[in-house]
DOBA-330718 format. One record per residue (C-alpha): residue number from 1; residue in one letter; x, y, z. Coordinates in pm, 1 decimal. Layout:
@i:NUM; aa:A; X:X; Y:Y; Z:Z
...
//
This chain:
@i:1; aa:M; X:-4119.4; Y:6276.8; Z:-4401.0
@i:2; aa:T; X:-3758.6; Y:6175.5; Z:-4414.9
@i:3; aa:I; X:-3640.9; Y:5829.9; Z:-4202.8
@i:4; aa:Y; X:-3470.6; Y:6108.4; Z:-4000.7
@i:5; aa:G; X:-3799.7; Y:6296.8; Z:-3912.8
@i:6; aa:R; X:-4006.3; Y:5962.7; Z:-3844.4
@i:7; aa:T; X:-3738.6; Y:5858.9; Z:-3609.6
@i:8; aa:L; X:-3749.4; Y:6174.3; Z:-3429.1
@i:9; aa:A; X:-4119.8; Y:6221.9; Z:-3407.3
@i:10; aa:A; X:-4141.0; Y:5866.7; Z:-3240.0
@i:11; aa:A; X:-3894.9; Y:5947.4; Z:-2983.5
@i:12; aa:C; X:-4090.1; Y:6256.3; Z:-2869.8
@i:13; aa:V; X:-4387.0; Y:6072.7; Z:-2834.4
@i:14; aa:L; X:-4214.8; Y:5819.8; Z:-2598.9
@i:15; aa:A; X:-4065.3; Y:6093.0; Z:-2419.0
@i:16; aa:L; X:-4408.2; Y:6262.7; Z:-2372.7
@i:17; aa:C; X:-4540.7; Y:5941.2; Z:-2240.3
@i:18; aa:G; X:-4268.5; Y:5908.6; Z:-1979.9
@i:19; aa:C; X:-4169.1; Y:5587.0; Z:-2176.2
@i:20; aa:E; X:-3806.2; Y:5476.7; Z:-2256.4
@i:21; aa:P; X:-3696.4; Y:5328.1; Z:-2589.6
@i:22; aa:K; X:-3699.6; Y:4965.8; Z:-2541.7
@i:23; aa:Q; X:-3320.8; Y:4836.7; Z:-2554.8
@i:24; aa:P; X:-3216.8; Y:4521.8; Z:-2742.8
@i:25; aa:G; X:-3258.3; Y:4226.4; Z:-2520.2
@i:26; aa:P; X:-3013.2; Y:3942.2; Z:-2476.7
@i:27; aa:G; X:-3007.9; Y:3645.1; Z:-2711.8
@i:28; aa:P; X:-3105.4; Y:3308.5; Z:-2623.6
@i:29; aa:A; X:-2950.5; Y:3208.1; Z:-2283.4
@i:30; aa:T; X:-2630.3; Y:3008.1; Z:-2300.0
@i:31; aa:R; X:-2519.6; Y:2767.3; Z:-2046.7
@i:32; aa:T; X:-2146.5; Y:2776.2; Z:-1938.2
@i:33; aa:A; X:-1996.2; Y:2435.9; Z:-1952.3
@i:34; aa:E; X:-1899.5; Y:2302.9; Z:-1649.8
@i:35; aa:P; X:-1579.6; Y:2114.3; Z:-1631.7
@i:36; aa:A; X:-1625.9; Y:1731.6; Z:-1641.9
@i:37; aa:R; X:-1586.3; Y:1547.2; Z:-1325.7
@i:38; aa:R; X:-1307.6; Y:1268.5; Z:-1326.6
@i:39; aa:P; X:-1456.1; Y:917.4; Z:-1212.3
@i:40; aa:A; X:-1342.2; Y:818.6; Z:-889.0
@i:41; aa:P; X:-1060.3; Y:561.9; Z:-954.9
@i:42; aa:G; X:-1118.3; Y:216.2; Z:-820.8
@i:43; aa:L; X:-800.0; Y:217.2; Z:-679.0
@i:44; aa:L; X:-541.3; Y:515.6; Z:-598.5
@i:45; aa:A; X:-207.0; Y:408.2; Z:-426.2
@i:46; aa:A; X:54.3; Y:677.5; Z:-275.3
@i:47; aa:V; X:360.9; Y:623.3; Z:-123.3
@i:48; aa:G; X:563.2; Y:893.5; Z:98.4
@i:49; aa:R; X:910.7; Y:863.3; Z:275.2
@i:50; aa:S; X:1098.4; Y:1043.9; Z:529.8
@i:51; aa:A; X:1466.5; Y:982.2; Z:657.4
@i:52; aa:R; X:1386.2; Y:1220.6; Z:972.9
@i:53; aa:A; X:1502.5; Y:1058.1; Z:1276.3
@i:54; aa:E; X:1261.5; Y:1192.5; Z:1515.0
@i:55; aa:P; X:960.4; Y:936.6; Z:1464.9
@i:56; aa:A; X:677.3; Y:1203.7; Z:1472.7
@i:57; aa:A; X:856.3; Y:1442.9; Z:1220.8
@i:58; aa:A; X:914.6; Y:1135.5; Z:1018.1
@i:59; aa:A; X:549.4; Y:1040.3; Z:1000.4
@i:60; aa:T; X:423.8; Y:1369.7; Z:940.0
@i:61; aa:E; X:666.4; Y:1436.6; Z:629.3
@i:62; aa:A; X:562.4; Y:1078.1; Z:485.9
@i:63; aa:A; X:217.5; Y:1072.4; Z:547.9
@i:64; aa:G; X:186.4; Y:1414.2; Z:422.0
@i:65; aa:Q; X:360.1; Y:1314.4; Z:99.8
@i:66; aa:A; X:98.1; Y:1028.7; Z:37.7
@i:67; aa:M; X:-198.5; Y:1227.5; Z:124.7
@i:68; aa:A; X:-126.0; Y:1505.7; Z:-101.9
@i:69; aa:H; X:-151.0; Y:1270.1; Z:-394.1
@i:70; aa:L; X:-504.1; Y:1174.7; Z:-277.7
@i:71; aa:R; X:-618.6; Y:1529.1; Z:-221.7
@i:72; aa:A; X:-521.0; Y:1616.2; Z:-550.4
@i:73; aa:A; X:-728.7; Y:1321.1; Z:-694.3
@i:74; aa:G; X:-1007.2; Y:1415.2; Z:-454.9
@i:75; aa:V; X:-991.3; Y:1051.5; Z:-317.0
@i:76; aa:R; X:-1095.0; Y:961.2; Z:46.3
@i:77; aa:P; X:-822.1; Y:721.8; Z:196.7
@i:78; aa:A; X:-937.6; Y:388.6; Z:306.1
@i:79; aa:G; X:-633.4; Y:267.6; Z:494.3
@i:80; aa:A; X:-269.7; Y:318.0; Z:578.6
@i:81; aa:I; X:17.9; Y:89.2; Z:601.4
@i:82; aa:F; X:351.9; Y:207.2; Z:759.7
@i:83; aa:L; X:714.7; Y:94.9; Z:770.7
@i:84; aa:D; X:957.8; Y:219.7; Z:1018.0
@i:85; aa:R; X:1326.8; Y:129.0; Z:989.5
@i:86; aa:A; X:1546.5; Y:250.6; Z:1294.0
@i:87; aa:A; X:1848.5; Y:107.6; Z:1493.1
@i:88; aa:D; X:1649.0; Y:193.7; Z:1783.4
@i:89; aa:T; X:1315.2; Y:33.6; Z:1682.8
@i:90; aa:S; X:1083.3; Y:-10.2; Z:1990.1
@i:91; aa:P; X:723.2; Y:-41.0; Z:2054.7
@i:92; aa:K; X:717.9; Y:279.3; Z:2208.8
@i:93; aa:R; X:856.5; Y:450.5; Z:1867.9
@i:94; aa:V; X:633.5; Y:241.2; Z:1638.3
@i:95; aa:T; X:318.0; Y:355.3; Z:1861.7
@i:96; aa:A; X:435.1; Y:719.2; Z:1785.7
@i:97; aa:I; X:458.4; Y:684.4; Z:1439.9
@i:98; aa:G; X:127.2; Y:489.6; Z:1415.7
@i:99; aa:R; X:-89.1; Y:741.9; Z:1614.1
@i:100; aa:C; X:60.9; Y:1013.3; Z:1380.0
@i:101; aa:V; X:-11.8; Y:842.0; Z:1075.7
@i:102; aa:R; X:-361.5; Y:768.4; Z:1179.9
@i:103; aa:R; X:-455.1; Y:1108.6; Z:1275.7
@i:104; aa:L; X:-304.8; Y:1246.4; Z:954.8
@i:105; aa:T; X:-478.9; Y:1009.3; Z:727.1
@i:106; aa:G; X:-819.9; Y:951.6; Z:925.5
@i:107; aa:A; X:-803.7; Y:593.6; Z:801.6
@i:108; aa:A; X:-739.8; Y:256.3; Z:940.7
@i:109; aa:T; X:-384.3; Y:235.0; Z:1012.9
@i:110; aa:C; X:-111.4; Y:-71.1; Z:1071.4
@i:111; aa:G; X:230.4; Y:-62.2; Z:1061.2
@i:112; aa:H; X:569.1; Y:-252.9; Z:1132.4
@i:113; aa:G; X:887.9; Y:-162.1; Z:1263.3
@i:114; aa:T; X:1211.3; Y:-330.1; Z:1229.0
@i:115; aa:T; X:1580.0; Y:-257.5; Z:1223.3
@i:116; aa:P; X:1808.2; Y:-155.8; Z:890.7
@i:117; aa:T; X:1967.3; Y:-415.1; Z:696.6
@i:118; aa:G; X:2226.1; Y:-182.3; Z:550.8
@i:119; aa:R; X:2041.8; Y:140.9; Z:433.4
@i:120; aa:E; X:1971.0; Y:462.0; Z:639.8
@i:121; aa:P; X:1673.7; Y:453.2; Z:859.0
@i:122; aa:A; X:1360.6; Y:564.8; Z:700.1
@i:123; aa:V; X:972.8; Y:564.0; Z:760.4
@i:124; aa:T; X:757.7; Y:469.2; Z:469.8
@i:125; aa:V; X:378.0; Y:534.1; Z:460.5
@i:126; aa:L; X:151.5; Y:362.0; Z:190.6
@i:127; aa:V; X:-187.5; Y:504.5; Z:142.0
@i:128; aa:L; X:-467.1; Y:323.0; Z:-31.2
@i:129; aa:G; X:-812.5; Y:465.8; Z:-106.5
@i:130; aa:G; X:-1084.4; Y:440.9; Z:-397.2
@i:131; aa:E; X:-1443.9; Y:315.4; Z:-379.7
@i:132; aa:G; X:-1527.8; Y:-1.4; Z:-227.2
@i:133; aa:I; X:-1152.7; Y:-42.5; Z:-113.5
@i:134; aa:D; X:-1126.1; Y:-208.2; Z:264.3
@i:135; aa:V; X:-814.4; Y:-236.0; Z:486.1
@i:136; aa:R; X:-772.1; Y:-431.1; Z:785.4
@i:137; aa:G; X:-485.1; Y:-529.9; Z:1027.4
@i:138; aa:F; X:-458.9; Y:-858.9; Z:1239.5
@i:139; aa:A; X:-184.4; Y:-936.3; Z:1450.0
@i:140; aa:T; X:-60.5; Y:-1178.1; Z:1719.4
@i:141; aa:S; X:192.0; Y:-1130.8; Z:1974.7
@i:142; aa:G; X:541.2; Y:-1260.9; Z:2076.0
@i:143; aa:A; X:885.2; Y:-1321.1; Z:1942.3
@i:144; aa:L; X:971.2; Y:-1643.4; Z:1789.5
@i:145; aa:A; X:1349.3; Y:-1710.6; Z:1807.8
@i:146; aa:G; X:1580.4; Y:-1937.6; Z:1629.5
@i:147; aa:G; X:1688.8; Y:-2235.5; Z:1793.1
@i:148; aa:D; X:2025.7; Y:-2472.9; Z:1805.0
@i:149; aa:P; X:2015.3; Y:-2659.6; Z:1444.8
@i:150; aa:N; X:2196.5; Y:-2944.9; Z:1613.9
@i:151; aa:D; X:1896.0; Y:-2986.9; Z:1867.9
@i:152; aa:T; X:1658.0; Y:-3175.2; Z:1691.4
@i:153; aa:A; X:1394.8; Y:-3195.6; Z:1942.0
@i:154; aa:A; X:1433.0; Y:-2821.0; Z:2018.0
@i:155; aa:A; X:1401.7; Y:-2740.9; Z:1630.3
@i:156; aa:R; X:1092.7; Y:-2951.7; Z:1597.2
@i:157; aa:A; X:936.0; Y:-2770.9; Z:1896.9
@i:158; aa:L; X:1032.0; Y:-2437.7; Z:1743.0
@i:159; aa:R; X:889.2; Y:-2524.9; Z:1417.3
@i:160; aa:R; X:569.1; Y:-2640.2; Z:1549.4
@i:161; aa:A; X:526.4; Y:-2312.1; Z:1772.1
@i:162; aa:R; X:571.1; Y:-2125.6; Z:1458.5
@i:163; aa:A; X:308.1; Y:-2317.6; Z:1260.4
@i:164; aa:E; X:90.8; Y:-2259.9; Z:1580.4
@i:165; aa:R; X:135.8; Y:-1903.3; Z:1554.4
@i:166; aa:G; X:77.8; Y:-1887.3; Z:1170.8
@i:167; aa:D; X:-238.6; Y:-2085.5; Z:1222.6
@i:168; aa:A; X:-362.1; Y:-1860.5; Z:1497.7
@i:169; aa:L; X:-325.7; Y:-1557.6; Z:1269.2
@i:170; aa:G; X:-449.1; Y:-1731.1; Z:977.4
@i:171; aa:R; X:-780.9; Y:-1809.3; Z:1181.8
@i:172; aa:Q; X:-822.8; Y:-1430.2; Z:1256.6
@i:173; aa:I; X:-810.2; Y:-1351.7; Z:894.6
@i:174; aa:S; X:-957.8; Y:-1635.9; Z:708.4
@i:175; aa:A; X:-1320.7; Y:-1491.4; Z:682.0
@i:176; aa:A; X:-1175.9; Y:-1142.5; Z:615.5
@i:177; aa:A; X:-933.3; Y:-1256.6; Z:365.2
@i:178; aa:D; X:-1185.4; Y:-1451.7; Z:149.7
@i:179; aa:G; X:-1097.2; Y:-1387.1; Z:-201.0
@i:180; aa:G; X:-888.3; Y:-1090.5; Z:-77.6
@i:181; aa:I; X:-520.2; Y:-996.8; Z:-67.1
@i:182; aa:V; X:-286.4; Y:-1065.3; Z:216.8
@i:183; aa:L; X:39.3; Y:-916.2; Z:300.1
@i:184; aa:T; X:240.0; Y:-1033.0; Z:591.1
@i:185; aa:F; X:510.7; Y:-877.7; Z:825.6
@i:186; aa:G; X:668.9; Y:-931.1; Z:1155.5
@i:187; aa:A; X:916.7; Y:-1063.2; Z:1391.0
@i:188; aa:L; X:1000.9; Y:-1411.9; Z:1312.9
@i:189; aa:D; X:1357.1; Y:-1598.3; Z:1248.8
@i:190; aa:A; X:1447.4; Y:-1567.4; Z:874.8
@i:191; aa:D; X:1568.5; Y:-1913.8; Z:832.4
@i:192; aa:A; X:1269.1; Y:-2068.4; Z:968.0
@i:193; aa:H; X:953.4; Y:-1854.9; Z:884.0
@i:194; aa:A; X:838.5; Y:-2104.7; Z:635.6
@i:195; aa:S; X:642.5; Y:-2319.4; Z:860.6
@i:196; aa:F; X:463.3; Y:-1992.2; Z:993.8
@i:197; aa:Q; X:373.5; Y:-1875.8; Z:658.3
@i:198; aa:T; X:253.4; Y:-2226.8; Z:552.8
@i:199; aa:A; X:18.3; Y:-2244.3; Z:837.3
@i:200; aa:L; X:-120.8; Y:-1927.0; Z:774.2
@i:201; aa:H; X:-160.4; Y:-1984.5; Z:392.9
@i:202; aa:K; X:-362.4; Y:-2308.9; Z:460.7
@i:203; aa:R; X:-631.3; Y:-2105.4; Z:662.2
@i:204; aa:L; X:-690.0; Y:-1867.3; Z:359.9
@i:205; aa:R; X:-991.0; Y:-1945.8; Z:137.9
@i:206; aa:G; X:-1145.7; Y:-1830.3; Z:-199.0
@i:207; aa:G; X:-813.5; Y:-1780.6; Z:-374.4
@i:208; aa:A; X:-642.9; Y:-1514.5; Z:-165.8
@i:209; aa:A; X:-326.4; Y:-1383.5; Z:-292.3
@i:210; aa:L; X:-44.2; Y:-1358.1; Z:-51.6
@i:211; aa:A; X:287.6; Y:-1161.4; Z:-46.0
@i:212; aa:G; X:497.5; Y:-1113.0; Z:284.0
@i:213; aa:G; X:806.8; Y:-1116.9; Z:473.4
@i:214; aa:V; X:956.0; Y:-1113.8; Z:803.8
@i:215; aa:G; X:1247.8; Y:-890.1; Z:951.5
@i:216; aa:T; X:1401.7; Y:-982.0; Z:1279.5
@i:217; aa:R; X:1316.0; Y:-1142.4; Z:1582.5
@i:218; aa:S; X:1256.9; Y:-814.3; Z:1743.0
@i:219; aa:D; X:1015.2; Y:-638.6; Z:1490.7
@i:220; aa:A; X:701.9; Y:-461.2; Z:1635.4
@i:221; aa:V; X:344.2; Y:-427.1; Z:1480.7
@i:222; aa:Y; X:107.1; Y:-155.8; Z:1546.2
@i:223; aa:L; X:-268.4; Y:-166.6; Z:1558.1
@i:224; aa:P; X:-504.8; Y:74.4; Z:1697.5
@i:225; aa:G; X:-683.4; Y:-47.3; Z:2012.7
@i:226; aa:R; X:-415.2; Y:-273.0; Z:2096.0
@i:227; aa:P; X:-91.0; Y:-229.2; Z:2275.2
@i:228; aa:T; X:219.2; Y:-219.9; Z:2001.3
@i:229; aa:S; X:423.9; Y:-505.1; Z:2083.0
@i:230; aa:V; X:679.9; Y:-756.4; Z:1914.9
@i:231; aa:G; X:483.8; Y:-982.2; Z:1705.9
@i:232; aa:Q; X:349.8; Y:-1083.2; Z:1345.2
@i:233; aa:L; X:93.1; Y:-877.3; Z:1152.7
@i:234; aa:A; X:-113.0; Y:-941.7; Z:841.4
@i:235; aa:V; X:-293.3; Y:-682.0; Z:660.3
@i:236; aa:V; X:-616.3; Y:-770.4; Z:448.1
@i:237; aa:I; X:-726.5; Y:-575.2; Z:156.7
@i:238; aa:R; X:-1066.3; Y:-617.6; Z:7.9
@i:239; aa:G; X:-1266.3; Y:-469.4; Z:-292.3
@i:240; aa:P; X:-1230.1; Y:-419.4; Z:-640.8
@i:241; aa:V; X:-854.8; Y:-486.5; Z:-651.7
@i:242; aa:R; X:-648.2; Y:-764.9; Z:-783.6
@i:243; aa:L; X:-278.8; Y:-846.7; Z:-662.0
@i:244; aa:A; X:-54.7; Y:-1044.0; Z:-914.0
@i:245; aa:V; X:262.8; Y:-1206.6; Z:-718.7
@i:246; aa:E; X:574.4; Y:-1312.0; Z:-879.6
@i:247; aa:P; X:786.4; Y:-1497.4; Z:-619.2
@i:248; aa:V; X:1145.0; Y:-1541.2; Z:-742.9
@i:249; aa:A; X:1427.3; Y:-1764.2; Z:-594.6
@i:250; aa:L; X:1737.8; Y:-1567.1; Z:-675.8
@i:251; aa:S; X:1962.1; Y:-1827.4; Z:-837.8
@i:252; aa:N; X:2296.5; Y:-1649.9; Z:-779.5
@i:253; aa:R; X:2281.6; Y:-1339.3; Z:-528.6
@i:254; aa:W; X:2640.8; Y:-1267.8; Z:-547.7
@i:255; aa:N; X:2607.8; Y:-1222.6; Z:-932.4
@i:256; aa:A; X:2468.7; Y:-858.4; Z:-939.4
@i:257; aa:A; X:2387.6; Y:-874.3; Z:-1350.5
@i:258; aa:A; X:2194.4; Y:-1224.9; Z:-1295.7
@i:259; aa:T; X:2014.9; Y:-1070.5; Z:-986.0
@i:260; aa:R; X:1922.6; Y:-771.6; Z:-1169.5
@i:261; aa:A; X:1773.2; Y:-963.0; Z:-1481.2
@i:262; aa:E; X:1593.5; Y:-1196.6; Z:-1253.4
@i:263; aa:A; X:1430.9; Y:-913.6; Z:-1066.6
@i:264; aa:R; X:1353.9; Y:-692.1; Z:-1368.5
@i:265; aa:A; X:1194.6; Y:-1031.2; Z:-1517.4
@i:266; aa:A; X:977.7; Y:-1074.3; Z:-1217.3
@i:267; aa:M; X:834.5; Y:-729.1; Z:-1215.3
@i:268; aa:A; X:756.3; Y:-760.0; Z:-1606.5
@i:269; aa:A; X:587.8; Y:-1103.7; Z:-1531.9
@i:270; aa:A; X:360.0; Y:-942.8; Z:-1229.8
@i:271; aa:V; X:262.0; Y:-627.9; Z:-1488.2
@i:272; aa:R; X:155.6; Y:-885.9; Z:-1750.7
@i:273; aa:R; X:-21.3; Y:-1099.4; Z:-1524.3
@i:274; aa:I; X:-214.1; Y:-790.9; Z:-1402.7
@i:275; aa:A; X:-308.9; Y:-634.5; Z:-1751.7
@i:276; aa:P; X:-489.3; Y:-506.4; Z:-1917.5
@i:277; aa:S; X:-507.1; Y:-292.9; Z:-1594.2
@i:278; aa:R; X:-208.1; Y:-51.4; Z:-1518.5
@i:279; aa:P; X:-57.0; Y:-121.1; Z:-1204.6
@i:280; aa:S; X:-158.4; Y:122.2; Z:-919.7
@i:281; aa:L; X:125.2; Y:10.4; Z:-717.7
@i:282; aa:L; X:432.4; Y:-222.1; Z:-729.4
@i:283; aa:L; X:529.9; Y:-392.1; Z:-380.7
@i:284; aa:T; X:852.7; Y:-554.6; Z:-337.1
@i:285; aa:F; X:963.5; Y:-807.3; Z:-58.3
@i:286; aa:G; X:1342.1; Y:-852.1; Z:-27.5
@i:287; aa:R; X:1669.3; Y:-747.1; Z:96.1
@i:288; aa:D; X:1754.4; Y:-380.2; Z:34.3
@i:289; aa:E; X:1991.1; Y:-432.9; Z:-241.7
@i:290; aa:H; X:1730.4; Y:-647.0; Z:-442.0
@i:291; aa:N; X:1429.3; Y:-414.1; Z:-381.3
@i:292; aa:A; X:1687.5; Y:-120.3; Z:-491.3
@i:293; aa:L; X:1729.6; Y:-315.0; Z:-826.6
@i:294; aa:L; X:1350.6; Y:-206.9; Z:-922.3
@i:295; aa:A; X:1346.4; Y:134.8; Z:-784.3
@i:296; aa:D; X:1471.9; Y:287.4; Z:-1129.6
@i:297; aa:R; X:1216.9; Y:65.4; Z:-1344.8
@i:298; aa:A; X:863.4; Y:154.6; Z:-1210.2
@i:299; aa:G; X:838.7; Y:479.2; Z:-1394.6
@i:300; aa:D; X:541.8; Y:683.9; Z:-1234.1
@i:301; aa:V; X:402.9; Y:390.2; Z:-1042.8
@i:302; aa:P; X:469.4; Y:386.6; Z:-689.2
@i:303; aa:I; X:659.9; Y:139.2; Z:-493.8
@i:304; aa:F; X:606.1; Y:-3.5; Z:-151.7
@i:305; aa:A; X:940.4; Y:-170.9; Z:-63.0
@i:306; aa:V; X:989.9; Y:-385.5; Z:217.0
@i:307; aa:S; X:1309.3; Y:-498.0; Z:381.3
@i:308; aa:C; X:1281.0; Y:-815.8; Z:497.0
@i:309; aa:T; X:1523.2; Y:-1112.7; Z:540.8
@i:310; aa:G; X:1277.4; Y:-1400.7; Z:470.2
@i:311; aa:Q; X:1022.1; Y:-1379.6; Z:207.7
@i:312; aa:A; X:667.9; Y:-1520.9; Z:111.1
@i:313; aa:G; X:457.1; Y:-1536.0; Z:-184.3
@i:314; aa:T; X:172.5; Y:-1722.3; Z:-379.5
@i:315; aa:D; X:245.8; Y:-1785.6; Z:-770.4
@i:316; aa:A; X:-30.9; Y:-1777.9; Z:-1024.0
@i:317; aa:S; X:-174.5; Y:-2118.8; Z:-935.9
@i:318; aa:G; X:-211.3; Y:-2039.9; Z:-577.3
@i:319; aa:K; X:110.7; Y:-2246.0; Z:-461.3
@i:320; aa:L; X:311.1; Y:-2069.5; Z:-166.0
@i:321; aa:H; X:683.8; Y:-1996.9; Z:-197.9
@i:322; aa:A; X:843.1; Y:-1935.5; Z:115.6
@i:323; aa:G; X:1200.7; Y:-1919.1; Z:246.3
@i:324; aa:T; X:1520.0; Y:-1678.2; Z:218.2
@i:325; aa:G; X:1719.5; Y:-1589.6; Z:-95.7
@i:326; aa:R; X:1403.1; Y:-1462.6; Z:-264.6
@i:327; aa:L; X:1239.0; Y:-1146.8; Z:-394.0
@i:328; aa:I; X:862.2; Y:-1128.4; Z:-410.9
@i:329; aa:V; X:721.9; Y:-874.6; Z:-663.8
@i:330; aa:A; X:362.2; Y:-793.4; Z:-667.4
@i:331; aa:A; X:158.6; Y:-532.0; Z:-884.7
@i:332; aa:L; X:-184.5; Y:-408.4; Z:-743.5
@i:333; aa:A; X:-428.7; Y:-274.0; Z:-949.1
@i:334; aa:A; X:-818.1; Y:-215.1; Z:-979.8
@i:335; aa:Q; X:-1009.5; Y:-466.8; Z:-1119.6
//
């Protein structure tokens, strides 16, 4: 019988038995490769900005920009810090911004409102996220005004009052800041804030790095759970993070080329000190025109620029530098 005949006969037998010819089965089971999951970063920083005049609209836009970066990376926010620059800054306005930022980020929120020193009003929101990152705010209330420099007794009393205020805020943050990072903001007289910063710094332990500045005597600070008021703010960041601070006393503020060179040298030094990690964030504390010198040098690293008339920061040895005419540049990175 031919091959054709044998095949036909077999088909007839299967049909009579009510059976179906067996179809070829699938080959060995194969597993579709799942996309590789990116590990959660040790630190992710995102900055959003808005120049809208209405506080809620500005806060919504700025916080939305920052949160978009964290959502894209799948990172939960750990804390938010906002800055408000407006000619009519007030505790009421700062409170409205703070509540909006807190609602949109769902994270611990603190902030600072000051008057512009030359540029347009703006709301800036910094959101930090990552495994093990903790952000806490601490504040003291009350303005510390300047006095008559010709009145020696009054000047001593004011220095003592500023030191007492710095010591009070330092006692609040001492335990929380152990080995962490401290950022300071608030209402102080620019020419005499050094006594405040020095007293606060003396309370820090564990090699905490400090960077900060002061704006005007009427700056308002926001923390949830307390009335927003004129005062001073300290933000403590803990976790697997490092901060390299480069304080530079600008030798000739009227020489644009020299100032630019000093500012860029400070940024380069901060980035070198944070190596081998890549900076997640650059912070600058200085006057607007000095902060702006670094805006085009950061590449894709976000910058949190704080406009202030007095600046303070610890150098590599832990020594505090505080006064006016300075630029504080800091690089923040995961450990």
